[in-house]
NUZADO-502192 format. One record per atom (N, C-alpha, C): atom name; x negated, y negated, z negated. Coordinates in pm, 1 decimal. Example, Ala and Ser with C-alpha at 12.3 -4.5 7.8 and 13.67 -1.06 7.14 Angstrom:
<pts>
PT|site|u|v|w
PT|N|-1319.0|569.0|-780.0 .
PT|CA|-1230.0|450.0|-780.0 .
PT|C|-1320.0|330.0|-780.0 .
PT|N|-1285.0|225.0|-708.0 .
PT|CA|-1367.0|106.0|-714.0 .
PT|C|-1290.0|-3.0|-787.0 .
</pts>
This chain:
<pts>
PT|site|u|v|w
PT|N|-1221.7|1934.1|-439.4 .
PT|CA|-1103.0|1851.5|-459.2 .
PT|C|-1096.1|1810.9|-606.3 .
PT|N|-1069.0|1685.2|-630.7 .
PT|CA|-1057.3|1636.7|-767.1 .
PT|C|-923.6|1675.3|-826.7 .
PT|N|-922.3|1700.5|-954.2 .
PT|CA|-795.9|1725.3|-1022.4 .
PT|C|-713.3|1597.4|-1016.8 .
PT|N|-582.4|1610.9|-1023.6 .
PT|CA|-492.6|1496.4|-1012.8 .
PT|C|-530.6|1385.6|-1110.3 .
PT|N|-567.7|1421.4|-1232.1 .
PT|CA|-601.0|1321.0|-1332.4 .
PT|C|-732.1|1249.2|-1299.9 .
PT|N|-817.3|1309.7|-1214.3 .
PT|CA|-945.2|1249.0|-1179.4 .
PT|C|-940.8|1178.8|-1043.7 .
PT|N|-833.0|1194.4|-972.2 .
PT|CA|-818.8|1135.4|-839.4 .
PT|C|-809.1|983.9|-849.9 .
PT|N|-876.1|914.4|-760.6 .
PT|CA|-867.0|769.3|-758.5 .
PT|C|-742.3|727.2|-681.6 .
PT|N|-675.1|629.1|-732.5 .
PT|CA|-553.2|577.9|-671.2 .
PT|C|-579.6|440.5|-613.1 .
PT|N|-502.5|405.4|-513.2 .
PT|CA|-512.5|275.0|-449.2 .
PT|C|-374.7|209.9|-442.9 .
PT|N|-373.8|81.1|-464.9 .
PT|CA|-255.7|-1.5|-440.2 .
PT|C|-286.2|-73.4|-309.7 .
PT|N|-191.0|-74.6|-218.1 .
PT|CA|-218.6|-133.4|-87.6 .
PT|C|-101.7|-218.4|-39.9 .
PT|N|-134.2|-309.0|50.1 .
PT|CA|-33.5|-390.1|118.0 .
PT|C|-57.7|-374.1|267.4 .
PT|N|48.2|-343.1|340.7 .
PT|CA|38.6|-340.2|486.7 .
PT|C|119.3|-455.9|543.4 .
PT|N|71.0|-504.2|655.8 .
PT|CA|142.3|-609.1|729.1 .
PT|C|213.8|-541.6|844.7 .
PT|N|344.0|-560.2|851.2 .
PT|CA|426.2|-496.8|954.3 .
PT|C|428.2|-581.1|1081.7 .
PT|N|475.8|-522.0|1189.1 .
PT|CA|484.4|-588.1|1319.8 .
PT|C|562.1|-719.6|1310.8 .
PT|N|664.9|-723.4|1225.5 .
PT|CA|746.4|-844.7|1212.4 .
PT|C|689.8|-944.5|1111.4 .
PT|N|563.7|-922.5|1071.3 .
PT|CA|490.1|-1011.2|981.4 .
PT|C|534.3|-1000.9|835.3 .
PT|N|618.3|-903.8|801.8 .
PT|CA|654.4|-881.9|661.9 .
PT|C|547.6|-794.0|597.6 .
PT|N|549.8|-789.8|465.0 .
PT|CA|452.1|-711.8|390.1 .
PT|C|520.2|-599.1|315.0 .
PT|N|451.2|-486.9|304.4 .
PT|CA|501.1|-371.9|228.6 .
PT|C|390.0|-329.8|132.4 .
PT|N|424.2|-307.2|6.7 .
PT|CA|328.2|-267.5|-95.7 .
PT|C|355.9|-124.8|-139.8 .
PT|N|250.5|-46.0|-157.1 .
PT|CA|266.3|91.9|-200.8 .
PT|C|141.4|142.5|-272.1 .
PT|N|145.1|270.2|-310.8 .
PT|CA|30.6|334.2|-375.3 .
PT|C|0.0|465.4|-304.7 .
PT|N|-124.7|509.0|-313.9 .
PT|CA|-166.3|633.9|-251.7 .
PT|C|-301.6|677.8|-306.4 .
PT|N|-337.4|801.5|-280.4 .
PT|CA|-472.0|850.2|-311.1 .
PT|C|-557.8|852.9|-185.4 .
PT|N|-496.5|832.0|-69.2 .
PT|CA|-567.6|838.5|58.6 .
PT|C|-510.5|732.0|152.8 .
PT|N|-578.0|619.2|160.6 .
PT|CA|-525.4|506.3|238.1 .
PT|C|-516.0|539.1|386.8 .
PT|N|-618.6|599.6|442.3 .
PT|CA|-617.6|630.1|586.0 .
PT|C|-499.1|719.9|622.0 .
PT|N|-476.8|823.9|542.6 .
PT|CA|-363.9|914.0|566.6 .
PT|C|-231.7|838.9|554.8 .
PT|N|-220.7|754.0|453.3 .
PT|CA|-94.3|684.1|428.7 .
PT|C|-62.2|584.9|540.1 .
PT|N|-161.3|512.9|589.4 .
PT|CA|-137.4|419.7|699.6 .
PT|C|-92.9|498.7|822.9 .
PT|N|-156.9|611.6|847.1 .
PT|CA|-118.0|698.6|958.1 .
PT|C|27.6|744.7|942.5 .
PT|N|66.7|780.4|819.8 .
PT|CA|205.5|821.2|795.5 .
PT|C|302.3|706.3|822.9 .
PT|N|266.2|586.5|779.7 .
PT|CA|353.0|470.7|804.9 .
PT|C|371.7|448.0|954.8 .
PT|N|267.1|473.5|1030.9 .
PT|CA|271.1|444.6|1174.3 .
PT|C|321.4|559.2|1261.5 .
PT|N|306.7|683.4|1216.2 .
PT|CA|326.6|795.2|1307.9 .
PT|C|417.4|907.7|1260.3 .
PT|N|476.5|897.5|1144.1 .
PT|CA|558.3|1010.2|1099.3 .
PT|C|677.8|964.1|1018.1 .
PT|N|762.2|1059.3|986.1 .
PT|CA|878.1|1030.4|901.9 .
PT|C|839.1|1025.7|754.6 .
PT|N|712.9|1053.1|723.5 .
PT|CA|666.0|1046.7|585.1 .
PT|C|640.1|902.9|539.3 .
PT|N|630.3|810.8|635.8 .
PT|CA|612.6|670.5|601.0 .
PT|C|739.3|615.7|537.0 .
PT|N|726.0|505.2|469.3 .
PT|CA|840.9|443.4|402.5 .
PT|C|948.8|406.2|503.2 .
PT|N|1072.1|420.5|463.6 .
PT|CA|1184.9|384.1|549.6 .
PT|C|1172.5|238.2|595.7 .
PT|N|1127.2|152.2|506.2 .
PT|CA|1113.5|10.1|538.8 .
PT|C|1020.4|-11.1|657.5 .
PT|N|910.3|62.4|663.0 .
PT|CA|811.2|38.3|767.8 .
PT|C|843.8|108.6|899.5 .
PT|N|933.0|206.7|898.4 .
PT|CA|961.6|283.8|1020.8 .
PT|C|1011.1|198.3|1136.0 .
PT|N|1091.7|98.8|1106.5 .
PT|CA|1143.5|12.4|1213.4 .
PT|C|1055.5|-110.0|1235.4 .
PT|N|942.6|-115.7|1167.0 .
PT|CA|854.0|-232.6|1175.7 .
PT|C|713.0|-193.3|1217.5 .
PT|N|701.7|-81.8|1287.5 .
PT|CA|571.3|-32.0|1331.4 .
PT|C|521.1|-113.4|1449.4 .
PT|N|390.5|-122.4|1466.0 .
PT|CA|286.6|-62.9|1382.8 .
PT|C|258.4|-149.6|1260.5 .
PT|N|204.0|-87.8|1158.7 .
PT|CA|160.0|-160.5|1039.7 .
PT|C|7.5|-160.7|1039.0 .
PT|N|-48.5|-263.8|976.2 .
PT|CA|-193.4|-273.8|961.5 .
PT|C|-224.9|-299.0|815.3 .
PT|N|-332.5|-239.1|769.1 .
PT|CA|-373.9|-258.6|630.7 .
PT|C|-410.6|-405.0|610.3 .
PT|N|-350.1|-466.2|511.6 .
PT|CA|-372.8|-607.4|480.7 .
PT|C|-464.8|-621.8|359.4 .
PT|N|-445.6|-533.4|259.2 .
PT|CA|-517.7|-544.9|132.9 .
PT|C|-510.2|-412.1|59.7 .
PT|N|-614.4|-379.7|-16.3 .
PT|CA|-605.7|-265.5|-106.5 .
PT|C|-700.3|-285.5|-223.8 .
PT|N|-670.8|-217.5|-331.8 .
PT|CA|-759.6|-215.0|-448.2 .
PT|C|-752.7|-76.8|-510.5 .
PT|N|-860.1|-38.4|-573.6 .
PT|CA|-871.4|93.1|-635.5 .
PT|C|-842.0|82.0|-784.6 .
PT|N|-768.7|179.0|-836.7 .
PT|CA|-740.7|185.8|-980.3 .
PT|C|-768.9|328.0|-1028.0 .
PT|N|-773.2|346.8|-1158.7 .
PT|CA|-817.4|474.3|-1215.3 .
PT|C|-710.5|581.6|-1229.8 .
PT|N|-584.0|542.9|-1226.5 .
PT|CA|-479.8|642.5|-1252.3 .
PT|C|-351.5|607.0|-1177.7 .
PT|N|-264.5|705.5|-1166.0 .
PT|CA|-134.6|682.0|-1102.5 .
PT|C|-54.7|579.5|-1182.4 .
PT|N|-63.2|589.9|-1313.6 .
PT|CA|7.3|496.4|-1400.1 .
PT|C|-39.6|353.1|-1375.8 .
PT|N|-169.4|333.8|-1368.2 .
PT|CA|-224.6|200.1|-1342.0 .
PT|C|-182.5|151.1|-1204.1 .
PT|N|-179.3|242.1|-1106.4 .
PT|CA|-138.0|205.5|-970.5 .
PT|C|7.5|160.0|-969.0 .
PT|N|94.1|233.5|-1037.1 .
PT|CA|235.4|197.0|-1041.1 .
PT|C|256.5|62.2|-1109.3 .
PT|N|182.9|37.1|-1217.3 .
PT|CA|194.7|-90.5|-1287.6 .
PT|C|148.6|-206.2|-1199.6 .
PT|N|35.9|-185.8|-1131.2 .
PT|CA|-16.8|-291.3|-1044.0 .
PT|C|75.6|-313.0|-924.3 .
PT|N|130.3|-204.7|-869.5 .
PT|CA|224.6|-216.4|-758.5 .
PT|C|343.8|-302.8|-799.2 .
PT|N|399.9|-278.1|-915.3 .
PT|CA|514.9|-356.9|-961.0 .
PT|C|476.5|-502.6|-982.3 .
PT|N|356.2|-524.8|-1032.7 .
PT|CA|308.1|-661.9|-1052.0 .
PT|C|298.1|-734.2|-917.3 .
PT|N|238.2|-668.2|-819.3 .
PT|CA|221.6|-729.0|-687.1 .
PT|C|356.4|-752.2|-620.3 .
PT|N|450.3|-659.8|-635.7 .
PT|CA|581.8|-675.7|-573.4 .
PT|C|655.9|-798.4|-625.0 .
PT|N|620.6|-845.7|-743.3 .
PT|CA|683.3|-965.2|-799.4 .
PT|C|617.2|-1093.4|-749.6 .
PT|N|501.7|-1082.1|-684.7 .
PT|CA|431.5|-1198.7|-631.2 .
PT|C|511.7|-1260.2|-517.1 .
PT|N|491.9|-1387.9|-495.7 .
PT|CA|548.9|-1452.9|-377.8 .
PT|C|475.8|-1401.2|-254.1 .
PT|N|538.2|-1418.0|-139.8 .
PT|CA|475.0|-1376.3|-14.8 .
PT|C|341.0|-1447.9|3.8 .
PT|N|337.4|-1575.4|-29.5 .
PT|CA|214.9|-1654.5|-15.9 .
PT|C|102.9|-1596.3|-102.1 .
PT|N|136.2|-1558.9|-224.4 .
PT|CA|35.0|-1503.0|-313.8 .
PT|C|-12.1|-1365.5|-263.9 .
PT|N|80.9|-1284.2|-211.6 .
PT|CA|42.2|-1153.4|-155.2 .
PT|C|-52.9|-1173.1|-38.4 .
PT|N|-21.3|-1268.3|47.8 .
PT|CA|-106.4|-1292.5|164.4 .
PT|C|-243.2|-1343.3|122.3 .
PT|N|-250.3|-1417.9|13.2 .
PT|CA|-379.4|-1472.1|-32.8 .
PT|C|-468.0|-1364.0|-95.6 .
PT|N|-411.5|-1250.6|-135.6 .
PT|CA|-492.3|-1144.5|-194.8 .
PT|C|-603.2|-1099.3|-101.5 .
PT|N|-575.3|-1094.1|26.1 .
PT|CA|-674.8|-1046.4|122.7 .
PT|C|-794.0|-1140.8|133.4 .
PT|N|-776.1|-1264.9|96.4 .
PT|CA|-886.7|-1359.7|107.4 .
PT|C|-957.2|-1383.7|-25.1 .
PT|N|-910.9|-1318.7|-131.5 .
PT|CA|-975.3|-1334.8|-263.1 .
PT|C|-1109.4|-1265.8|-267.2 .
</pts>
């Protein structure tokens, strides 16, 4: 197991059943998507919009970088978020 400071972080966007997008960060995308779809550990926003599907993700080096990128993406227009998957 990697130490927290060495763990790779991911910024991700999921597409919800109602076609809305949710952006978050994690160290384990597969686990996090499963949480969004199958448990109370998923974000409150996605619980009523299940199932969610992974739309986009990118890897960053630290939690700090992930949080900064997440905030940057959250400020994007919906159109720009949707275009990330095709970049």
